[in-house]
N, C-alpha and C positions, 0 to 999 in steps of 0.2 A: 504494500500500500504506500509506503514511504517513497519507493522508487517511482511509482506512477505520479505521485505528487511532485517530485523533483523534476521529472521529465515534462510534466504539464506546466510547471512553473517556468522551466527553461523555454518552452515553446511560447508561452505568453510573453515572457520578457523579450524574446527575440522579435516577436511581432510588434511590441511597443517600440523597441529600438528601430525597427524597420520603418514603422509609421512616422516616428519622430524625425528620422533622418531624411525622409522624403518630404516632410512638411516644413522643414526649417527654411528660412529665407536665404537660400544660397543661389538665387537666380543669377545667371550670367547676364551681364549688361549687353544689350543688343548692339551690334555693329552699327555705327552711324551710317545712315544711308548716303550714298554718293549722290550729290546734286546732279540733276539732269538739266540739259538745255533744251529749249524749244526754238524752232525756226518756223516762221510763217512764210508761206509762199504766196505773195500778194503783189498785185500790180507788176507782174512779170519780173519779180525780184525775190531774193532770199533775204528775210528780215529777222534778226540782224544779219548784216553782210558776212562777218566772220565770227565764229563762235570759238571760245577758248574754254576747255574743260580739263578735268583731271582724268588720267588713265583709269578705266573701270566705269566711267560715267557714260551716260547715253545721250543721244540727241533724238528728239522727235520732231519730224517735219509735218506740217499740216498745210494742205493746199486750200487757200482762201480765195483763189481765183475761180472764175467760171470755166477757164480753159484747163485742160489736163497738163500736168507737169511731172517731172521726175527729179529725184535727187540721186545722182549717179556718180560714183567715184571715178576719177580719171584713171585709176590704177586697178579697177575692178574689185575693190575691197567691199563695196556695198552698192546696191542698186534697189531703189524703191519700186521700180516698175512704174507704170503710169498711174498717177494719183488723180482721181476725179475730185470735184469740189468737196471739201471737208474730209477728204481721204487723208490718212496718216501713215507714217512710216517711222519706225524706231530702230536705232542701231546702237549697240554698245561698243565703245572704242577701248580695247584692252591695252593697246600699245601706244606709247608716246610717238608723236610725229605730226606732220602737217598733211592733212587729207584734203586735197583739192577735189572739188566736185562741180557738176554742172547739171543743167536740164538737157536731156537728150533731144527734147522736142524744140526747145528754144535756146539755140547755141550761145546767145548773148548773156544768158544767166549763168554766171560763174562765181565761185567763192571757195571758202575752205573752212575746215574744222581744225583747230590747233589743239593737240592733246599733249599735256605736260605730265611729268611723273608726279606722284604724290609727294 
């Protein structure tokens, strides 16, 4: 009878320790979100003209014109495809560098995303 009581006590104690260890406030702080940039495509231009972000950040393009547009890297790193009115495209830039891009449909629309290291 004493053995059963000791075993039962150990099981209960183990359960209490397990519950306590899971319920203590040892939450890991979340990683700060990397700020993203937005580019509007309006009046046949990319606004803002050049975007500067940190590596690991993203850029979201939104077509605000009635005409279709693209955001296409000159080095084939990214391509939005044709974006109709209010269409969006998002791309995460993992590596530092200057990424020149243009609209395939309207060749006069050219600019860049500058990505810097953290």
